C-alpha positions as CSV (number, residue, x, y, z in Angstrom):
1,M,0.6,-13.6,-4.3
2,L,2.4,-12.6,-1.1
3,G,3.1,-9.2,-2.6
4,I,-0.6,-8.4,-3.0
5,L,-1.3,-9.8,0.5
6,D,1.3,-7.4,2.0
7,Y,0.0,-4.4,0.1
8,T,-3.7,-5.1,0.9
9,L,-3.1,-6.0,4.6
10,K,-1.3,-2.8,5.3
11,S,-3.9,-0.5,3.8
12,S,-6.9,-2.3,5.3
13,F,-5.3,-2.7,8.7
14,E,-4.4,1.0,8.9
15,A,-7.9,2.0,7.7
16,G,-9.4,-0.2,10.4
17,L,-7.2,1.3,13.1
18,L,-8.2,4.8,12.1
19,V,-11.9,4.0,12.2
20,V,-11.7,2.3,15.6
21,T,-9.6,5.2,17.0
22,L,-12.3,7.8,15.9
23,L,-15.0,5.6,17.4
24,L,-13.1,5.4,20.7
25,Y,-12.6,9.2,20.6
26,L,-16.4,9.5,20.7
27,Y,-17.0,6.7,23.2
28,L,-14.4,7.7,25.8
29,T,-13.5,11.3,25.3
30,L,-17.1,12.4,24.8
31,P,-19.3,9.8,26.5
32,D,-22.5,11.7,25.7
33,M,-21.6,11.7,22.0
34,K,-22.4,8.0,21.4
35,S,-25.2,9.0,19.0
36,K,-22.5,10.6,16.8
37,V,-20.9,7.2,15.9
38,N,-22.9,7.2,12.7
39,Y,-20.8,10.1,11.5
40,V,-17.8,7.7,11.6
41,W,-19.5,5.0,9.6
42,T,-20.9,7.5,7.1
43,G,-17.5,9.0,6.7
44,T,-15.9,5.6,6.2
45,G,-18.4,4.8,3.4
46,L,-17.9,8.2,1.7
47,A,-14.1,7.8,2.0
48,L,-14.2,4.5,0.1
49,V,-16.4,6.1,-2.6
50,F,-14.0,9.0,-3.0
51,A,-11.0,6.7,-3.0
52,T,-12.6,4.5,-5.7
53,V,-13.4,7.6,-7.9
54,L,-9.9,8.9,-7.4
55,V,-8.2,5.6,-8.3
56,Y,-10.3,4.6,-11.2
57,G,-11.2,8.1,-12.5
58,V,-7.8,9.7,-12.1
59,D,-8.0,11.2,-15.6
60,F,-11.1,13.2,-14.6
61,F,-9.1,15.0,-12.0
62,G,-6.2,15.7,-14.3
63,N,-3.2,16.1,-11.9
64,R,-3.5,13.4,-9.3
65,E,-0.5,14.6,-7.4
66,L,-2.1,18.1,-7.0
67,F,-5.3,16.5,-5.7
68,E,-3.5,14.4,-3.2
69,F,-1.4,17.4,-2.0
70,A,-4.6,19.4,-1.4
71,W,-6.2,16.5,0.3
72,L,-3.3,15.8,2.7
73,S,-2.9,19.5,3.4
74,S,-6.5,19.7,4.7
75,I,-6.1,16.8,7.1
76,F,-4.0,18.7,9.7
77,P,-6.2,21.8,10.2
78,V,-9.4,19.8,10.3
79,L,-8.0,17.4,12.9
80,A,-6.7,20.3,15.0
81,L,-10.2,21.9,14.8
82,L,-11.8,18.6,15.9
83,I,-9.6,18.3,18.9
84,L,-10.1,22.0,19.8
85,T,-13.9,21.7,19.4
86,G,-14.0,18.5,21.5
87,R,-12.4,20.3,24.4
88,F,-15.3,22.8,24.5
89,A,-18.1,20.3,23.6
90,A,-19.0,19.7,27.3
91,K,-19.7,23.4,27.9
92,S,-20.7,24.8,24.6
93,K,-23.8,23.8,22.5
94,P,-22.3,25.0,19.2
95,A,-19.2,23.0,19.9
96,R,-21.3,19.9,20.7
97,F,-23.2,20.4,17.4
98,A,-19.9,20.8,15.4
99,V,-18.2,17.7,16.8
100,G,-20.3,15.3,14.7
101,P,-19.7,17.0,11.3
102,L,-16.0,17.4,12.1
103,V,-15.7,13.7,13.0
104,L,-17.4,13.0,9.6
105,L,-15.0,15.2,7.7
106,T,-11.9,13.9,9.6
107,T,-13.0,10.3,8.9
108,V,-13.4,11.1,5.2
109,L,-10.0,12.8,4.9
110,L,-8.0,10.2,6.9
111,V,-9.7,7.0,5.6
112,T,-9.6,8.2,1.9
113,V,-5.8,8.2,2.0
114,E,-5.8,4.6,3.1
115,G,-8.7,3.7,0.9
116,I,-6.8,4.8,-2.2
117,E,-4.4,1.9,-1.6
118,L,-7.2,-0.5,-0.4
119,V,-9.6,-0.1,-3.4
120,G,-6.7,-0.1,-5.8
121,F,-5.9,-3.8,-5.2
122,P,-8.0,-5.1,-8.0
123,M,-6.0,-2.9,-10.4
124,K,-2.8,-4.4,-9.1
125,I,-4.2,-7.9,-9.5
126,F,-5.8,-7.6,-12.9
127,V,-3.2,-5.5,-14.7
128,Q,-1.5,-7.8,-17.2
129,A,-3.3,-10.9,-15.9
130,R,-2.6,-13.7,-18.3
131,S,-6.3,-14.5,-18.5
132,F,-9.4,-13.7,-16.4
133,I,-9.5,-17.2,-15.0
134,N,-6.3,-18.8,-13.8
135,T,-5.0,-20.3,-10.6
136,E,-2.7,-17.4,-9.8
137,L,-5.4,-14.8,-10.3
138,I,-7.9,-16.7,-8.2
139,L,-5.4,-17.1,-5.4
140,K,-4.5,-13.4,-5.4
141,V,-8.2,-12.4,-5.2
142,I,-8.9,-14.9,-2.4
143,G,-5.8,-13.8,-0.5
144,A,-6.7,-10.1,-0.8
145,L,-10.3,-10.7,0.3
146,F,-8.9,-12.8,3.2
147,V,-6.6,-10.1,4.6
148,I,-9.4,-7.5,4.2
149,L,-11.7,-9.7,6.2
150,L,-8.9,-10.3,8.7
151,A,-8.4,-6.5,9.1
152,A,-12.2,-6.0,9.6
153,L,-12.3,-8.8,12.2
154,F,-9.3,-7.2,14.0
155,G,-10.9,-3.8,14.0
156,W,-14.1,-5.3,15.5
157,T,-12.2,-7.2,18.3
158,Y,-9.9,-4.3,18.9
159,L,-12.9,-2.0,19.5
160,K,-14.6,-4.6,21.8
161,S,-11.4,-5.1,23.8
162,T,-10.4,-1.4,24.2
163,R,-13.8,0.0,25.2
164,K,-13.3,-1.6,28.7
165,M,-9.6,-0.7,29.0
166,N,-8.2,2.0,31.2
167,K,-9.3,5.3,29.7
168,Q,-5.8,6.9,30.0
169,L,-4.2,3.9,28.2
170,V,-6.6,4.1,25.3
171,I,-6.2,7.9,25.0
172,I,-2.4,7.6,25.0
173,T,-2.4,4.8,22.5
174,G,-4.9,6.5,20.2
175,T,-2.9,9.8,20.3
176,T,0.3,7.9,19.5
177,L,-1.3,6.0,16.7
178,V,-2.7,9.1,15.0
179,T,0.6,10.9,15.5
180,I,2.5,8.0,13.7
181,I,0.0,8.1,10.8
182,L,0.2,11.9,10.6
183,A,4.0,11.8,10.5
184,R,3.8,9.5,7.5
185,H,1.3,11.8,5.8
186,L,3.5,14.8,6.6
187,I,6.4,13.1,4.7
188,S,4.1,12.3,1.8
189,L,2.9,16.0,1.8
190,L,6.5,17.3,1.8
191,Q,7.4,14.9,-1.0
192,L,4.4,16.0,-3.1
193,G,5.1,19.6,-2.4
194,M,8.6,19.3,-3.6
195,T,7.5,17.4,-6.7
196,L,4.9,20.0,-7.6
197,G,7.3,22.9,-6.9
198,Y,5.3,24.4,-4.0
199,I,8.1,23.6,-1.6
200,P,11.7,24.7,-2.5
201,V,14.1,21.7,-2.9
202,T,17.0,22.6,-0.7
203,P,20.0,20.3,0.3
204,V,18.9,20.5,3.9
205,L,15.3,19.4,3.2
206,V,16.5,16.7,0.9
207,S,18.9,15.4,3.5
208,V,16.0,15.0,5.9
209,I,13.3,13.8,3.5
210,A,15.3,11.3,1.5
211,P,16.2,9.0,4.6
212,A,12.7,9.4,5.9
213,I,11.2,8.1,2.6
214,N,13.8,5.4,1.8
215,T,14.5,4.1,5.4
216,Y,11.9,5.1,7.9
217,Y,8.7,5.4,5.8
218,P,8.2,1.6,5.5
219,L,8.7,1.2,9.3
220,F,5.7,3.4,10.2
221,F,3.3,0.6,9.7
222,Y,5.3,-1.9,11.8
223,A,5.3,0.8,14.6
224,L,1.5,0.7,14.5
225,V,1.4,-3.1,14.9
226,L,3.9,-2.9,17.7
227,L,1.9,-0.1,19.4
228,V,-1.3,-2.2,19.4
229,A,0.5,-5.3,20.6
230,V,2.0,-3.3,23.6
231,Q,-1.4,-1.9,24.4
232,V,-3.0,-5.4,24.5
233,I,-0.2,-6.6,26.7
234,L,-0.5,-3.7,29.1
235,A,-4.2,-4.0,29.2
236,R,-3.9,-7.7,30.1
237,L,-1.3,-7.0,32.8
238,G,-3.6,-4.3,34.2
239,S,-6.7,-6.4,34.3
240,K,-7.8,-6.9,37.8
241,K,-10.1,-9.8,38.8
242,P,-13.0,-8.7,41.0
243,V,-12.4,-9.8,44.7
244,Q,-15.2,-11.2,46.8
245,Q,-14.7,-8.7,49.7
246,E,-15.0,-5.7,47.4
247,Y,-18.7,-6.4,46.7
248,E,-21.4,-6.8,49.3
249,N,-23.9,-8.0,46.6
250,P,-22.8,-11.4,45.1
251,A,-24.9,-10.6,42.0
252,L,-22.8,-7.4,41.4
253,R,-19.6,-9.4,41.8
254,R,-20.8,-12.0,39.3
255,K,-21.6,-9.2,36.9
256,F,-18.2,-7.6,37.1
257,L,-16.5,-11.1,37.0
258,A,-18.4,-11.8,33.7
259,E,-17.3,-8.5,32.3
260,Y,-13.7,-9.3,33.4
261,R,-13.7,-12.7,31.7
262,N,-15.4,-11.2,28.6
263,Q,-12.6,-8.6,28.3
264,L,-9.9,-11.3,28.7
265,R,-11.5,-13.2,25.8
266,W,-11.6,-10.2,23.6
267,L,-8.0,-9.4,24.5
268,A,-7.0,-12.9,23.7
269,V,-8.7,-12.8,20.3
270,T,-7.1,-9.4,19.5
271,G,-3.7,-10.8,20.6
272,V,-4.1,-13.8,18.2
273,L,-5.0,-11.5,15.3
274,I,-2.0,-9.3,16.1
275,L,0.2,-12.3,16.0
276,T,-1.4,-13.4,12.7
277,T,-0.9,-10.0,11.2
278,G,2.7,-9.9,12.4
279,A,3.4,-13.3,10.9
280,L,1.8,-12.2,7.5
281,L,3.8,-9.0,7.6
282,G,7.0,-10.9,8.3
283,V,6.5,-13.3,5.4
284,G,5.5,-10.4,3.2
285,H,8.6,-8.4,4.2
286,V,11.0,-11.3,3.5
287,Y,9.2,-11.9,0.1
288,S,9.3,-8.2,-0.9
289,N,12.9,-7.8,0.0
290,K,14.2,-11.0,-1.6
291,K,17.0,-10.3,-4.0
292,V,16.5,-11.4,-7.6
293,K,19.4,-10.9,-9.9
294,L,18.9,-10.2,-13.6
295,S,20.7,-12.7,-15.9
296,P,23.8,-11.2,-17.4
297,P,23.1,-9.4,-20.7
298,V,24.9,-10.3,-24.0
299,P,26.6,-7.2,-25.5
300,V,25.7,-6.6,-29.2
301,Q,27.1,-4.3,-31.8
302,A,25.7,-2.8,-35.0
303,K,27.0,-3.3,-38.5
304,N,25.9,-0.7,-41.1
305,G,23.3,0.6,-38.6
306,V,21.7,-2.9,-38.0
307,I,21.9,-5.2,-35.0
308,T,21.7,-8.8,-36.1
309,I,20.8,-11.7,-33.7
310,P,20.7,-15.2,-35.1
311,V,17.3,-16.9,-34.4
312,T,19.2,-20.1,-33.4
313,Q,20.5,-18.1,-30.4
314,V,17.1,-17.3,-29.0
315,N,14.6,-19.9,-30.2
316,D,14.5,-21.9,-26.9
317,N,11.4,-19.9,-25.7
318,K,13.5,-18.4,-22.8
319,L,14.2,-14.8,-21.9
320,H,17.4,-13.5,-23.5
321,R,18.9,-10.1,-22.5
322,F,21.1,-7.9,-24.6
323,T,22.9,-4.6,-24.2
324,F,23.7,-2.0,-26.8
325,V,25.9,1.0,-26.1
326,T,24.8,4.1,-28.0
327,P,27.1,6.8,-29.4
328,N,26.2,8.9,-26.3
329,N,27.6,6.1,-24.2
330,V,24.2,5.1,-22.9
331,T,23.8,1.4,-22.2
332,M,20.5,0.2,-23.4
333,R,19.0,-3.2,-22.5
334,F,16.5,-5.1,-24.5
335,I,15.0,-8.6,-24.3
336,V,14.0,-11.2,-26.8
337,V,11.5,-13.9,-25.8
338,G,10.5,-16.8,-28.0
339,K,6.7,-17.2,-28.3
340,G,6.9,-20.5,-30.3
341,N,6.2,-21.1,-34.0
342,G,9.0,-18.9,-35.0
343,L,7.5,-15.8,-33.3
344,F,9.5,-13.5,-30.9
345,G,8.5,-10.9,-28.3
346,I,11.0,-8.1,-28.4
347,G,11.2,-4.9,-26.3
348,L,13.3,-2.8,-24.0
349,D,14.2,-4.3,-20.6
350,A,12.0,-1.6,-19.1
351,C,8.4,-0.5,-19.1
352,D,6.4,2.8,-18.9
353,I,5.2,2.0,-15.3
354,C,8.2,0.6,-13.4
355,G,11.0,2.1,-15.4
356,V,14.3,0.4,-16.2
357,V,14.1,-2.2,-13.3
358,G,13.8,-5.1,-15.8
359,Y,12.3,-8.5,-16.2
360,Y,13.4,-12.0,-15.1
361,E,12.3,-15.6,-15.6
362,R,10.4,-17.5,-13.0
363,G,9.8,-21.0,-14.3
364,D,8.2,-20.4,-17.7
365,D,6.9,-16.9,-16.8
366,V,8.4,-13.5,-17.6
367,V,8.0,-11.4,-14.4
368,C,8.5,-7.6,-13.8
369,L,11.2,-7.3,-11.1
370,N,9.6,-4.3,-9.6
371,C,5.9,-5.1,-9.2
372,D,6.0,-8.9,-9.6
373,V,3.5,-8.8,-12.4
374,I,3.6,-11.8,-14.7
375,I,3.8,-10.7,-18.4
376,N,1.9,-12.7,-20.9
377,K,4.5,-13.8,-23.5
378,I,2.0,-13.4,-26.3
379,T,1.7,-9.6,-25.5
380,I,5.4,-8.9,-25.4
381,G,6.1,-6.7,-28.4
382,F,2.9,-4.7,-27.9
383,P,2.6,-1.5,-25.8
384,G,0.6,-1.1,-22.6
385,G,0.6,-1.7,-18.9
386,C,3.8,-3.3,-17.5
387,N,4.8,-4.7,-20.9
388,P,8.3,-4.2,-22.2
389,I,8.5,-1.0,-24.3
390,P,8.4,-2.2,-27.9
391,F,10.4,-0.9,-30.8
392,P,10.4,-1.9,-34.6
393,N,12.2,-5.1,-35.6
394,K,11.9,-7.9,-38.1
395,V,12.9,-11.5,-38.6
396,E,14.6,-12.2,-42.0
397,N,16.8,-14.9,-43.3
398,G,17.1,-16.7,-40.0
399,S,18.0,-13.5,-38.0
400,I,16.4,-10.8,-35.9
401,L,17.2,-7.4,-37.4
402,I,17.0,-4.2,-35.3
403,K,17.8,-0.9,-36.8
404,T,19.9,1.2,-34.4
405,A,18.0,4.3,-35.5
406,D,14.8,2.7,-34.1
407,L,16.5,1.7,-30.9
408,L,18.0,5.2,-30.4
409,Q,14.6,6.7,-30.4
410,K,14.1,5.0,-27.0
411,E,17.5,6.0,-25.7
412,K,16.0,8.5,-23.2
413,V,14.5,5.6,-21.3
414,F,17.9,4.6,-20.0
415,Q,19.4,8.1,-19.7
416,E,19.9,9.1,-16.0
């Protein structure tokens, strides 16, 4: 459950930050553009629609990587054009007119990237669910909806608290925030370009991209949370309580005093939500980085082209892992899981989605080590989803019989 919370929180939190930053851009940079805020909300709605179509209609687009590469490539010139147009909006009517549509386009491009992860959470929850109604599934759905609501609440309070902040602080924070997100998108763009063959794969480029993906890429989101936390702290330290002598009119002082107290309340709520987000991220980080060791496999050998495993060795309804070394010196792993009533689920210790990461037992459940999906034991031995890759076998005379010829057809799965 914590895995889906961490996944959903990051995407919804980042999407909320982007929407608020674009709104603040209109509110603070272009004060006379407040009527243009509907472009942000419309763009957000369109982005979620596009993200949904992309996630659940990926076959329609054919090559998803190509689509994502084109999408990410268009973000940078459109954002640059928006910034350039905004600088001339105060003096140029055409520029003022263009700001709204450009904000709409920028919102669609940026939020769609986050929306792809956000709207994809039901797929992560329901793939290989043991049933459509069970405690784990219900908890995952409730947890995902909770963090989405938390991110929406944070976005609202963050917008309320920042609108009264020092303008320079908001601009600096917003610029830094967008820069961090763009840096992450640039890494993704380079990775996709190398995958598609549009960018030459050179040793120098790999030496730069590999550490960025493996080490620094996960840290970008934590940098965003830290940035917002620092902004809230600086805003609180910079808040100045209205002094009696500064206002000849007592009513005016009471007005500014009420605004001051109101801002402190919003800052306090934003701070609490940041702490809550940080706590959830911390728990999710510990959970996602916990080390689970696969049980040691039992080596098996073939005799006359057949691997024989006595049923008495695996009829305890537990997960049993075996290894077989092929003539090409490739070590293949496969698992045998008792289903009860003399039935067994047999497949490679690998799947088509997560590769050769393997499976482990958690209580009575068989779980994918990579994505934490619980595999229904009844479905082991059948293809699809995160199920172990099946291969032909049979139970005969108290033994499980596996032809090496059938196993060797799957050898490429374990070849490096």
